[in-house]
C-alpha positions as CSV (number, residue, x, y, z in Angstrom):
1,M,-1.8,1.8,5.8
2,G,0.9,2.9,3.4
3,P,1.8,6.4,2.0
4,R,-0.4,7.6,-0.8
5,G,-1.2,10.8,-2.5
6,S,-4.2,12.7,-4.1
7,S,-3.0,13.9,-7.5
8,G,-1.5,12.7,-10.6
9,P,0.0,13.9,-13.8
10,I,-2.6,12.6,-16.2
11,V,-6.1,13.4,-16.7
12,A,-8.9,10.6,-17.0
13,G,-12.4,10.3,-17.6
14,R,-15.2,11.2,-14.8
15,E,-16.6,7.6,-14.4
16,I,-16.2,6.3,-11.1
17,L,-16.1,2.5,-11.9
18,S,-14.1,0.5,-14.4
19,V,-15.4,-2.7,-16.1
20,P,-13.6,-5.8,-15.0
21,R,-11.5,-7.1,-17.9
22,N,-10.9,-10.7,-18.9
23,Q,-7.5,-12.0,-17.4
24,P,-5.3,-14.3,-19.4
25,E,-4.1,-17.5,-18.6
26,R,-1.0,-17.9,-16.3
27,T,1.9,-17.9,-18.8
28,K,4.3,-19.6,-16.1
29,P,3.5,-21.1,-12.7
30,P,4.3,-19.1,-9.7
31,G,7.8,-18.7,-9.1
32,A,9.0,-19.7,-12.4
33,P,12.2,-17.8,-13.0
34,S,13.2,-15.6,-15.9
35,D,16.3,-15.9,-17.6
36,A,17.6,-12.3,-17.0
37,P,19.2,-11.3,-13.6
38,M,16.8,-9.8,-11.3
39,R,18.1,-6.0,-11.1
40,V,15.6,-4.1,-9.0
41,A,15.3,-0.2,-8.8
42,I,13.7,1.3,-5.9
43,L,12.5,4.9,-6.3
44,G,12.2,6.8,-2.9
45,I,14.4,5.9,-0.2
46,G,12.3,7.0,2.8
47,G,10.8,4.8,5.5
48,V,9.4,2.1,3.0
49,G,12.1,2.4,0.5
50,R,14.8,1.9,3.2
51,A,13.1,-1.2,4.7
52,L,12.6,-2.6,1.3
53,A,16.1,-2.3,0.3
54,S,17.2,-4.0,3.5
55,E,14.8,-6.8,2.7
56,L,15.7,-7.5,-1.0
57,R,19.5,-7.1,-0.3
58,L,19.2,-10.3,1.6
59,D,17.2,-12.2,-1.0
60,P,19.4,-14.4,-3.2
61,R,17.0,-14.1,-6.2
62,V,17.8,-10.3,-6.6
63,S,21.1,-9.8,-8.5
64,S,21.5,-6.0,-7.8
65,L,19.7,-3.1,-6.5
66,L,19.4,0.5,-7.9
67,L,18.5,3.1,-5.4
68,M,17.1,6.3,-6.6
69,D,16.2,9.5,-4.5
70,K,15.9,13.2,-5.1
71,V,18.3,13.3,-2.0
72,G,21.2,11.7,-3.0
73,D,22.8,11.0,0.5
74,R,19.7,9.0,1.5
75,A,20.5,6.5,-1.4
76,R,24.3,6.6,-1.0
77,V,24.2,5.7,2.7
78,L,22.4,2.3,1.8
79,A,24.9,1.9,-1.1
80,G,27.7,1.7,1.3
81,M,26.3,-1.3,3.1
82,R,28.4,-4.7,2.6
83,G,26.6,-7.8,1.3
84,R,26.3,-10.2,-1.5
85,T,24.0,-8.0,-3.3
86,P,25.6,-4.9,-5.1
87,I,24.0,-1.6,-4.5
88,E,24.2,1.4,-6.8
89,A,22.8,4.7,-5.9
90,K,21.6,7.7,-8.0
91,M,20.2,11.1,-7.3
92,I,17.3,11.8,-9.7
93,E,13.8,13.6,-9.9
94,V,11.2,10.9,-10.5
95,D,8.7,13.4,-12.2
96,K,10.8,13.2,-15.5
97,R,9.8,10.4,-17.6
98,D,12.4,10.5,-20.1
99,T,15.3,11.1,-17.7
100,L,13.9,8.3,-15.4
101,A,13.4,5.8,-18.4
102,Q,17.0,6.1,-19.4
103,A,18.2,5.5,-15.8
104,L,16.0,2.4,-15.4
105,R,17.1,0.5,-18.5
106,G,18.5,-2.8,-17.5
107,C,16.2,-3.3,-14.4
108,R,13.8,-6.1,-14.4
109,V,11.6,-4.6,-11.7
110,V,11.0,-1.0,-11.0
111,V,9.4,-0.1,-7.4
112,N,7.9,3.2,-6.4
113,T,7.9,3.9,-2.8
114,T,7.8,7.6,-3.4
115,L,4.5,9.5,-3.1
116,P,1.7,7.8,-5.2
117,K,1.0,10.9,-7.3
118,Y,4.2,9.7,-9.3
119,N,2.7,6.4,-10.2
120,F,1.8,7.2,-13.7
121,T,5.1,9.0,-14.6
122,I,7.0,5.9,-13.2
123,M,4.7,3.5,-14.8
124,G,5.3,5.3,-18.1
125,A,9.2,5.3,-17.6
126,A,8.9,1.5,-16.7
127,L,7.2,0.8,-20.0
128,D,9.9,2.9,-21.9
129,A,12.8,1.2,-20.1
130,G,11.1,-2.3,-20.7
131,A,10.8,-3.0,-16.9
132,N,8.1,-4.5,-14.9
133,Y,6.6,-2.3,-12.2
134,V,5.5,-2.5,-8.5
135,D,4.1,0.3,-6.1
136,V,2.6,0.3,-2.6
137,A,-0.3,2.7,-2.7
138,A,-2.6,4.6,-5.3
139,T,-4.0,8.1,-5.7
140,G,-7.3,9.6,-5.0
141,P,-9.4,11.1,-7.9
142,L,-7.1,12.4,-10.6
143,T,-9.5,15.3,-11.1
144,P,-12.4,16.6,-8.9
145,G,-15.1,14.2,-9.0
146,G,-13.2,12.1,-11.5
147,R,-11.8,8.7,-11.6
148,W,-9.8,7.1,-8.7
149,G,-6.1,6.6,-9.6
150,I,-6.2,2.8,-9.1
151,Y,-8.7,2.5,-11.8
152,A,-6.7,4.8,-14.1
153,Q,-3.6,2.6,-13.4
154,L,-5.6,-0.7,-14.2
155,D,-6.5,1.0,-17.4
156,L,-3.0,0.7,-18.5
157,N,-3.3,-3.2,-18.7
158,D,-3.3,-3.1,-22.6
159,A,0.1,-1.1,-22.8
160,F,1.8,-3.6,-20.3
161,R,0.1,-6.5,-22.0
162,S,1.2,-5.3,-25.5
163,A,4.9,-4.9,-24.1
164,G,4.9,-8.2,-22.4
165,L,5.4,-6.8,-18.9
166,Q,3.8,-7.0,-15.9
167,A,2.6,-4.3,-13.2
168,L,1.5,-5.0,-9.6
169,L,-0.5,-2.2,-7.7
170,S,-0.8,-1.3,-4.1
171,M,1.2,-4.2,-2.7
172,G,1.9,-3.1,0.8
173,L,0.3,-4.2,4.1
174,D,-3.0,-2.4,3.4
175,P,-3.6,-2.4,0.8
176,G,-1.7,-5.4,-0.3
177,M,-1.6,-8.3,2.1
178,S,-5.2,-7.4,3.0
179,N,-6.4,-8.1,-0.7
180,V,-4.5,-11.3,-0.7
181,L,-6.1,-12.4,2.6
182,A,-9.5,-11.4,1.4
183,K,-9.0,-13.3,-1.8
184,E,-7.9,-16.5,0.0
185,M,-10.8,-16.4,2.3
186,A,-13.3,-15.5,-0.4
187,D,-12.1,-18.7,-2.2
188,R,-13.1,-20.8,0.9
189,L,-16.6,-19.5,0.8
190,E,-19.5,-20.2,-1.7
191,T,-21.0,-16.9,-1.3
192,I,-19.8,-13.3,0.1
193,D,-21.9,-10.8,1.8
194,T,-19.3,-8.6,3.3
195,I,-15.4,-7.9,3.2
196,R,-14.2,-5.9,6.3
197,V,-10.7,-4.6,6.5
198,R,-9.6,-3.0,9.8
199,S,-6.1,-1.2,10.4
200,G,-5.3,-0.8,14.0
201,G,-2.6,-0.7,16.5
202,F,-1.0,1.7,18.9
203,A,2.4,3.5,19.4
204,K,4.0,5.6,21.9
205,F,7.1,7.9,21.5
206,G,7.9,10.2,24.2
207,D,4.7,12.3,25.1
208,Y,3.2,11.3,21.8
209,T,0.5,8.6,21.8
210,S,-1.5,9.6,18.8
211,F,0.4,10.2,15.5
212,P,0.6,9.0,12.0
213,L,2.8,5.9,11.7
214,Y,3.7,6.7,7.9
215,S,4.3,9.9,5.9
216,R,2.6,12.7,7.8
217,E,1.6,14.4,4.6
218,A,0.3,11.2,3.0
219,F,-1.7,10.5,6.3
220,L,-3.3,14.0,6.2
221,E,-4.4,13.6,2.6
222,D,-5.8,10.2,3.4
223,A,-7.8,11.4,6.3
224,L,-9.4,14.3,4.1
225,L,-10.2,12.1,0.9
226,I,-13.9,11.3,0.6
227,P,-14.2,7.7,1.9
228,T,-16.1,5.1,-0.3
229,V,-18.0,1.7,0.6
230,W,-18.9,-0.9,-2.1
231,L,-22.5,-1.7,-1.5
232,D,-24.9,-3.7,-3.8
233,G,-22.9,-3.3,-6.9
234,K,-21.5,0.2,-7.0
235,L,-19.2,2.5,-5.0
236,E,-21.0,5.1,-2.6
237,E,-19.6,8.0,-0.9
238,R,-19.6,8.5,2.8
239,P,-18.7,11.4,5.1
240,V,-15.0,11.8,5.9
241,M,-14.2,9.8,9.1
242,G,-17.6,8.4,9.0
243,E,-19.4,5.2,10.4
244,E,-17.4,4.9,13.8
245,E,-17.2,1.5,14.9
246,T,-15.6,-0.3,18.0
247,F,-13.5,-3.2,16.6
248,E,-11.8,-5.8,18.5
249,F,-8.2,-6.4,17.5
250,P,-6.0,-9.2,18.9
251,P,-4.0,-8.6,21.9
252,P,-2.2,-6.4,22.8
253,V,-4.2,-4.0,20.7
254,G,-7.6,-4.8,22.0
255,R,-10.7,-2.6,21.3
256,Q,-10.1,0.6,19.2
257,Q,-12.4,3.1,17.7
258,T,-12.3,2.8,13.8
259,F,-13.4,5.2,11.1
260,L,-14.0,5.0,7.4
261,M,-11.0,6.0,5.3
262,S,-10.5,5.9,1.5
263,H,-8.6,2.8,0.5
264,E,-7.7,0.8,-2.5
265,E,-9.4,-2.5,-1.4
266,V,-12.9,-1.1,-1.5
267,K,-12.3,0.0,-5.2
268,T,-10.6,-3.4,-6.5
269,L,-11.8,-6.5,-4.3
270,P,-15.3,-6.4,-5.6
271,L,-14.3,-6.6,-9.2
272,H,-11.4,-9.1,-9.0
273,V,-12.3,-11.4,-6.0
274,G,-14.1,-13.7,-8.3
275,K,-17.6,-13.7,-6.7
276,P,-20.3,-11.2,-6.2
277,V,-19.9,-9.1,-3.0
278,R,-22.6,-7.1,-1.3
279,R,-20.4,-4.7,0.8
280,V,-16.5,-3.8,1.2
281,D,-15.4,-1.2,3.5
282,F,-12.1,-0.2,5.2
283,K,-11.7,1.4,8.6
284,Y,-8.8,2.8,10.4
285,A,-8.2,2.9,14.1
286,L,-7.7,6.7,15.1
287,N,-8.0,8.8,18.3
288,P,-11.3,10.5,18.1
289,N,-9.7,13.7,19.2
290,L,-7.5,13.5,16.3
291,V,-10.2,12.9,14.0
292,R,-12.3,15.6,15.0
293,S,-9.3,18.0,15.1
294,I,-8.4,17.3,11.3
295,V,-12.0,17.4,10.2
296,G,-12.5,20.8,12.1
297,L,-9.5,22.4,10.8
298,N,-10.2,21.4,7.3
299,E,-13.8,22.8,7.6
300,L,-12.4,26.2,8.8
301,G,-10.1,26.0,5.4
302,L,-6.9,26.1,7.5
303,L,-5.6,23.0,5.6
304,D,-5.7,24.4,2.4
305,D,-2.2,24.9,0.9
306,R,-2.8,28.7,0.4
307,R,-3.4,29.3,3.9
308,M,0.0,30.6,5.1
309,I,1.4,31.7,8.5
310,R,4.4,33.4,9.5
311,V,7.0,31.3,11.5
312,G,10.5,32.9,12.4
313,G,10.1,35.4,9.7
314,V,9.2,32.8,7.1
315,Q,5.7,32.2,5.4
316,I,4.9,28.7,5.5
317,P,1.4,26.7,4.9
318,F,-0.4,26.1,8.0
319,R,-0.9,22.5,6.9
320,K,3.0,22.2,6.8
321,A,3.3,23.5,10.4
322,L,0.5,21.0,11.5
323,V,2.2,18.0,10.0
324,S,5.4,19.2,11.5
325,A,4.0,18.9,15.1
326,F,4.1,15.1,14.8
327,P,7.1,13.3,14.8
328,E,8.5,11.6,11.4
329,P,8.3,8.0,11.7
330,S,11.0,7.3,9.2
331,A,13.4,9.6,11.0
332,L,12.9,7.9,14.5
333,V,15.9,6.5,16.1
334,T,14.5,5.3,19.6
335,P,12.4,2.4,19.1
336,L,8.8,2.9,19.4
337,E,6.6,1.2,22.0
338,G,3.6,-0.4,20.8
339,T,1.9,-2.8,18.0
340,K,0.7,-2.8,14.6
341,C,-2.4,-5.1,13.5
342,L,-4.2,-5.6,10.4
343,A,-7.4,-7.7,10.6
344,V,-9.4,-8.8,7.5
345,E,-12.8,-10.4,7.9
346,V,-15.0,-12.1,5.1
347,E,-18.4,-13.0,5.9
348,G,-20.6,-15.5,3.7
349,T,-21.9,-18.8,3.4
350,R,-20.2,-22.4,3.0
351,A,-22.5,-25.6,2.9
352,G,-25.5,-23.6,3.7
353,E,-24.2,-22.2,6.9
354,R,-23.0,-18.6,7.5
355,K,-19.5,-18.1,8.5
356,V,-17.0,-15.2,9.2
357,L,-13.4,-16.1,8.0
358,R,-10.7,-13.8,9.6
359,G,-7.1,-13.4,9.2
360,D,-5.0,-11.1,11.6
361,I,-1.2,-10.0,11.1
362,V,0.3,-8.5,14.3
363,L,3.7,-7.3,15.0
364,S,5.4,-5.2,17.7
365,H,7.3,-2.1,16.7
366,A,10.2,-3.4,18.8
367,E,10.4,-6.5,16.9
368,A,10.3,-4.7,13.6
369,N,13.2,-2.4,14.9
370,R,15.1,-5.5,16.0
371,R,14.8,-6.9,12.4
372,R,15.3,-3.8,10.3
373,S,15.7,-0.7,12.6
374,T,12.4,0.6,11.6
375,T,8.7,0.7,12.5
376,A,6.2,-2.4,12.2
377,V,4.2,-0.3,9.7
378,Y,7.2,0.4,7.5
379,Y,8.6,-3.2,7.8
380,L,5.4,-5.1,7.0
381,T,4.7,-3.0,4.0
382,A,8.2,-3.5,2.9
383,V,8.0,-7.2,3.3
384,A,5.0,-7.3,1.2
385,A,6.3,-5.1,-1.5
386,A,9.5,-7.5,-1.5
387,I,7.2,-10.5,-2.0
388,G,5.5,-8.7,-4.9
389,V,8.8,-7.7,-6.4
390,V,10.1,-11.3,-6.4
391,M,6.8,-12.7,-7.8
392,V,6.7,-10.1,-10.5
393,G,10.1,-10.7,-11.3
394,E,9.7,-14.3,-11.6
395,R,6.3,-14.0,-13.6
396,G,3.9,-14.8,-10.8
397,L,1.0,-13.0,-12.1
398,P,-1.8,-14.4,-14.6
399,G,0.3,-12.9,-17.6
400,P,1.5,-9.8,-18.9
401,G,-0.7,-6.7,-17.8
402,V,-1.6,-4.7,-14.7
403,Y,-3.0,-6.2,-11.8
404,P,-4.3,-5.5,-8.1
405,P,-2.7,-7.8,-5.3
406,E,-5.6,-10.2,-5.3
407,A,-4.5,-11.4,-8.6
408,L,-1.4,-13.2,-6.9
409,D,-1.4,-16.8,-5.8
410,P,-2.3,-16.6,-2.0
411,P,-0.6,-19.9,-1.0
412,H,2.5,-18.7,-2.8
413,V,2.3,-15.3,-1.0
414,F,1.6,-16.7,2.3
415,K,4.7,-19.2,2.0
416,E,6.9,-16.2,1.2
417,W,5.5,-14.5,4.1
418,E,6.2,-17.4,6.6
419,N,9.8,-17.9,5.1
420,R,10.4,-14.5,6.6
421,E,9.3,-15.7,9.9
422,L,6.0,-13.8,10.0
423,T,2.6,-15.3,10.9
424,I,-0.9,-14.9,10.1
425,A,-3.6,-16.0,12.6
426,H,-6.5,-17.7,10.7
427,S,-9.9,-18.1,12.6
428,E,-13.5,-18.6,11.8
429,R,-16.9,-18.4,13.6
430,D,-20.3,-19.4,12.9
431,I,-23.2,-16.8,12.7
432,P,-26.4,-18.1,14.1
433,A,-29.2,-18.3,11.5
């Protein structure tokens, strides 16, 4: 899972579902180059942004990088790296659209790796600057009981299409590669019953064996958002951390307890996969004790931002104290022990027989550290985002507009993935009649 938020700066309607839009024909084949140099701006140089910058600076298709962060030193450290790709650093607040648009002029692609609550401001700034847009996660509902952030972003399709620009949403590991895997497998079936996305793995750091492997605050927001499942043509809400399931991940992860979490795949795949789907759900592997603790603290009202405690003579939110009790993955120097795993299953029929097609992505934290001095979660998310950046920069979507990851060409994505010496394990099994 990648970082995401739960609020946004615009107000949308209260509908929970948008109508699928007709997609224009592909104006150029995947990979068709644009004439302009590919200058890429990365906003937010945390765990994902840092790994993404390291990935893109080695790509000969990228002409230059602009790194932007509210903490200038984080961007300037990377700008000092030597290499073939020039890197410029700027300190900037991403919540000011006019200032941001001015700074982005001349960029072909803008990537948001800050919190998703800034997606709309940055999308607006990209439009103003005449730049294409990519992000790695979406927000929850913009208003209580209102429209989910991913739908509100897709509603900007006409604005991007009119400007001749492309936007690719939620292109990380999951969401992102999970969507592309689901689309590729759905294309190989005649009918689809269920799409299951399962995110698992384990990590050990000192005495810690159960802690978030991405932004701690974003994880807490994720854990407390009301999950939805797609069932028989509509989204349905479920209890927080509901529908516990034991899922078998590939070695060395093995069996883990998974729980429903709110996720973008559930919102977009049923509308864009190209076939009717009866059910789509996303489950995340968590320590049951951590799940119960988060739910219990929330029910007691302790995770409200207004619940303050005194620490060393300073008043701080209890919520902030809680997340500070866990290690911050982006700040880890010592490599983590453990492995990250994403599994996607698509169940349906082909030639009258019931099948389950499956794709698994597995990477150890040690290998991610060897490659990019980061965790497997940050590295895999960054690689997926880098692929999205290149494909958007080379007009690899079906035309101008705003798209979820399943709009990408799966074979092209998989080729880019394999070119980075990463693998996807494909398998299938029959279901007895």
